[in-house]
Each structure stands twice: as C-alpha cells, then as structure tokens.
N, C-alpha and C positions, 0 to 999 in steps of 0.2 A: 542571414538566418532571420526567420520572421519572429521567433520567439525572443522575448526580453529577458536577458539574464539578470538575477539579482546580485548586487554587489557584495552582499554579506556572505563571505567565503565560509564562515563557521556554520551558517545555515544552508547555504547554497547546495551543498552536497546531501542534505537530509531527506532522502526520498523515502518512499513508504511501500509498505507491502500489505495492502488490504484489498479485499475483494470489491471491484468496482465494474459494473456495466458488463462488459463482454467476457465470457469465460467458456471454458470447455474442459473436458476431463481427458485422461489417458485413454489411448487406444490399447497399448500393450507395453510390457516391460516391467522392470523392478519398481520403477518410481511412478507415483501416483501425480500426474502433472495436472496443473491448472493454470490459467492464463487470465490476468485481470489488468484493467486500465490503471496506470499510476493515478494516485489520488491528487497530484500537484498538476494535473493537466485535464482539461475538459474533453480532449480529443485524441488521446493516446492509442486508441483502437479504431480510429475512423479511418476509412479509405482516403488514401493520399496525404494524410497527415504525418508529422513527425513520429518516428517510432518512439514510443513512450508507454511501455507496459511491463508486467512482471511475469516471470515464469515461476510458479511455486511447485515444490517437490517434496514437502512435508507438512504434517499436521500444525497449524498455526498455534495450537495450545502450547503455551511455555513449559507445561509440565512434560511435555513430549520431546524428546532429544531430536535435534537436527542431524545432519551428515557431517561428523567431524572430518577435518582436512589436515593432511601433513604437507611438510616442505615437498615441492614438486608434484603434488596431487594437482589434477586438473578438473576443471568443469568446461564442458564444450557444449555450445548451443548452436544447432543448425536450423536456420529459417528456410522456409519455401522460397524458391527461386523468384517469386513475385515480389519479395520484399527487396526494395532498392538500398543496398547497403553501399556507402561511399568508400569504405576501407581505410578512411583516414579520419573517421569521427572523433572529435576530441572530447565528446561529453560536455558536461555542464559548463565548464569554463573555457571550452573551445581550444584545448590543447594541453600539452604537458605529460610527462609519463607518469603513470599510476604509482607512484613511489611513496605515498603517504603525504606528499606536499600538495598534491592536487587531486581532486576526485576523478576517478576513471569515468569511462562511458558506460560501464556496467558496475552495479552496486550489489554486493551479496548482503542479504538482509536476514534477520532471524525470526520472521513471522509477524512482525507488527511495524507500524510507521517509525521511521528514523531510528533504525536499529542496526546499522553497519558497525563494523569495528572502524574506529576513526583513523587507523593507520593504513587501511586498504591493503591487506598482506598478500597481494597477488599482482602479476602483470596482466595486461590485456591486450590480445591481438584480434584484430577484426579482419577476416579474410573475405574480401568482396567477391572473389573468384568462386568460392565455394559456399558463401553466405553463412560462414561459421565464426562464432566468437569464442575464443579459448581463454580461460583464466587459468594461469599457472601460479600456484601458491608459493610465496617465498618465506612463509612462516607457518608454523602449526597453528590450527584454529580448532581446539577441543571443543566439546559440547557443553563445557561448563566454564567458560573462561572470557567474560561472564556471559550468561545467557544460554540459551538452548543450542547455539550453533547454527550453522548455514541452513535456511530453509527455502530460500528464494533468491532469485537473481532479478534485478531491476534493469531492464534494458533502456537506457537513457541515450539512445543514439539520435539525438536531436537533428543531426545533418543527413540522417537516413530517412526514409519514408516507407509507410505501410503500403501494401498493394493498392492499385488505384481502384480496383473492382472489389465491391464487398463480396464476402463469402467466407468459407471455411479453408484455412491454410495450414499445412503441416509444420510442426516444430519438433525436433528431436533434441533429447537431452542426454548426455554421457558424463557421469561423474566417476572418476578414479580417485578415491580418497587418499590411496597410498600407493606410490608408484611400483609397479610389479604385482600389485593386488587386483582383486576383481573390479570389474567396472559395472556400475549401476546404470541402467538404461531406462528411458521413458520416451514414448511417442504419443503425440496427441495433436489437436487441431484448435487453432484459436478462431473465433468469430471476428472478422473485420466488418464493422457495421458501416452502412452508407452514409449516415449522418449522425451528428452529435446528438445524444440523448441526455436527458436530465440526469444529474447524479448528486449524490451525497457521498462525501469522502472524509473519513476520519483521519486526522493527522495528530502527532504526538506533541506538537509545539506548544500546546496551551495547557498541558496536563502537570507541569511542575517538575521539579528534579526527580532523577538525575537528568543531566543535559541541561544546556550544551557544554562539551560537545557529546556526541552519541557515546554509549547507547543511552536513548532517552526512555522515558517511562513508557509502559505499555498500556495504553488506555482501552485496548480491546478485551483484555483479560485482568480484572482487578481484584484484589483480595481487600475485604472491608470489614472493619470491626463493627458489631452490632451497635446501633445508635449513632454511628458516624456517617457522614456523606462520603460518596466516591470522589475520585479526583475529577476535575473538569475534563470535558471532552470537547475538543475543537473539531469543526467540520467545514470543509469547503463545500459550496453549493454551486452547481452550474444548470442554467436552463437549457432547454431544447435548442439547439444551434450552437451552444458553446458560450454565451454570454453570461455574466454573473447573475445568479438568481436573486437580485437585489430586493431587499423587503421582505424575504420570507422570515416568518416568525413561528413560534411554537404556541399552540393552543391545546391545552390538556383538557379532555372531555371528563374523564374519570381517572381512577388511580391505575388503571391498566390500559387506557386508550387515549391518544392524542392525534392531532393533525398538524401538518405544516400549512400555514396560510400566507397568501400574498394578494393584497388589494381585494380582499373579501372572497378570493377563491381557494378552494383546497387544492394544493399541489403535491402534497405528499401525506403519508400516514406514520403513526407511532404507535408500536404495541410494546407492552411491558408484560413479561412473563414472570409470575412470582410464586413462591411457595404456597401451598395450602395455608389459609388464614392469614396472609398478607393482604392488608387492606389500606395501610397508611403510607405507603410508599409515595415518593414525589420526583417530578422531573421538572426542572426550571431552567429558564434561560439566564446566563451569567449577566451581570452587570459589569464585571471587570475581567475582560472587556465586554462592552455591549456589542450586538451585532454591528458589523461594519463592512464596507466594500474596500478590498485592497487588493494588491498583487500576491498571487500564490508564491510561496517560496519556491525556488529553484527555477521555475519557469516565467514568473512575472506575469502569468495570465491573470487578468482581472477575475476576482471571484468574491462571492458572498461568504462571510465568516460568521458562523453561529456557533456559539459555545455554550454547552448545556452541562448540568451537573445532577446526577442521580443520588437520591438518598433512599436507602431501603426501608422497610417497615421496621420501627425502632424496637420491636420485640420479637420478630420472627427471623430467625436465621435461615440460611440455605442458599439455593442458587436462583439467581435473578437474571434475566436478560433484557436488554432494551434495544429494540430494532427500530430504526428510521428507514423509510422508504419514500422514493421520489415516483410520483405517477408517471408511468411510461419509461421509467429508468430502473435504478438498482436499489439494493437495500444494503444496509450495514448493521451489525449486530454487536453490542458489547455485552460481556459477560462478568457478573459480579459473584464472587464466592464470599458469602456473609458469614462470619462465625462470631461466637460470643467471646 
C-alpha cells in the first residue's frame, strides 16, 4: 500500500466531512447527494488513486437534523463499475472487524471534520461483485446523541482505486433507517479529476475540546460571544500535483480581504463576509502552533498545516463567514454566529 498509515490510533480514525475539490449533486431521489474529497488526502478523487472521498446526504449545518438510524437499519452505497473495489479492504488500519475496536473502512460523519461516533455502531460489508458497500447498524443512532446524527459517509477504501479515466461516474445511496420502514434513495455523479488540484482542507484537530476521542469540535459552524475570538481552525494545504503547499502564508489586505502567498506569489484568496457596520474583524495566523509541514492524520501524506483564528468586530453581532480559496482549486467556508 503506497499510503503511510499514522500510528496514533486515537487520531488515525478521525476522518472528515468537508467540501473539497471535486463535487456533484443529486440526479434524482429523496436524498440530496454531494461528493467531496476527504480533507486528509490530496488525491482522494483523482483518477487511479486510492478511493478516499465522502458521500454527503444532509445539510452540514449542525442545527439541521441528520438521518437517525435504528438497530438493523442500513446504509448502502453502490459505486459505478469503473471503481475497483477489492472486496477485502480493511480501511485505515488494514484489517479487523468494525466492532468499536478498530476503525472500519467507511466512517459515518455528522457534517464536519472528525465527527464519528467513536464506537462505530455498525458492521461494514464490501461486495466487490456489485460494487456495493453496506453498513448495518448494531445500535440506535438518534439525531441528538450527541450531535445532529448521520449526514455523510467517508469511503476510506485505501486498498481500492478510483476509475483510471477521469470523468463523471454514478453513485447510488439507499438508507433504510428502520427495518421494515421506507427507504430513502439518492442518485448522483462524482467528478473524478485527471490530476491532483490545489486544495485547502479544514480539519478539527487544532480547534480544542471536545476530543479526542470524537466527537470533535465543529470548526465550520461556530457560536461566538461578542468580543471573543473564535476557535482556531487548522487547515491542510496541498499544491497542484499533490505535494505539500509548503511555505503558504496569510496576508490580510483589509478587514474583508486577504490572500494566500507563497514565495512572493499569490496562490489563494480569502474573503470575509460581515454584517453591516462591521469593520474591525481580524483574521490571523496562529503561533501555537506556527505553520509547519507534517504528515496528514490517517493517511500520512505530507502536507502544509496552516492554523488561523478569526475574531469578529467587537461591537457588531450577527453572521460572519470566512472563506479560503486556492487558485485553481477548491474553497472552504467557516460560519460564525456572533451574539451578545
């Protein structure tokens, strides 16, 4: 296996659910599907690379409920025949039953990075003959226990591969929350790209408690008291081709615009959307930790880590957003609900 697996079990299973690079939307059905590269890999939706992406099926806003599951409920994902499933993919740690003692090859998430239930309350079956992955729940997972409940599945089938030719490929999702009850269905297409594109990828590992173990803090949707800073937000950055975007730094132009720079070149953009009258908000790079190159959790892929912290205008409450974008790549947006 060409990927290097991180030895820290408590973090090795902490994959994320954030929109990165390649995505598509539903074609038909009850579920609104999206498809996004996992933030812990630079190449999760690249042709011929290990299969490492998310299928999302609910609004990531934590105020919106996910899909509650009961014992013997199922989630089934059927991939286009062009995906090469091995049928014996052991997931992150290369084997072991998904019984709460080892992370399975598919992780159910709640709409933000590092948000699985730590006991992994389901079994996983990978059927290479039909290209179907089926999760069967062995415990109830309500929509408030804790968090909004299941909203995405991270396919971390690192012994399997994406189609070798770039293009749009079909994926079907069927969720039966309660055995004998109705089945929710969705059908969409994922964009498999020919080469690795630049990407910025939010992870929850630098935002403080709760966690580890999961569920970790949600850096994508933060509630902030007027006058206080938001939590730190850590990001993995990859350059075109998949190498770490080493040396990328943040330069703010004014209170609403900034840029990502590397060796004198602009490689990305930053936008801050603020309520009317807000002029004194700030976005800074953390010094604890400062930017550094290191292995991404789970995959071990070398990446550049940039940790930032946003502080809203000290006298203007309301809704703020901070968006990072890589030139030629993706964007990531953080939401801040600021109240008195």
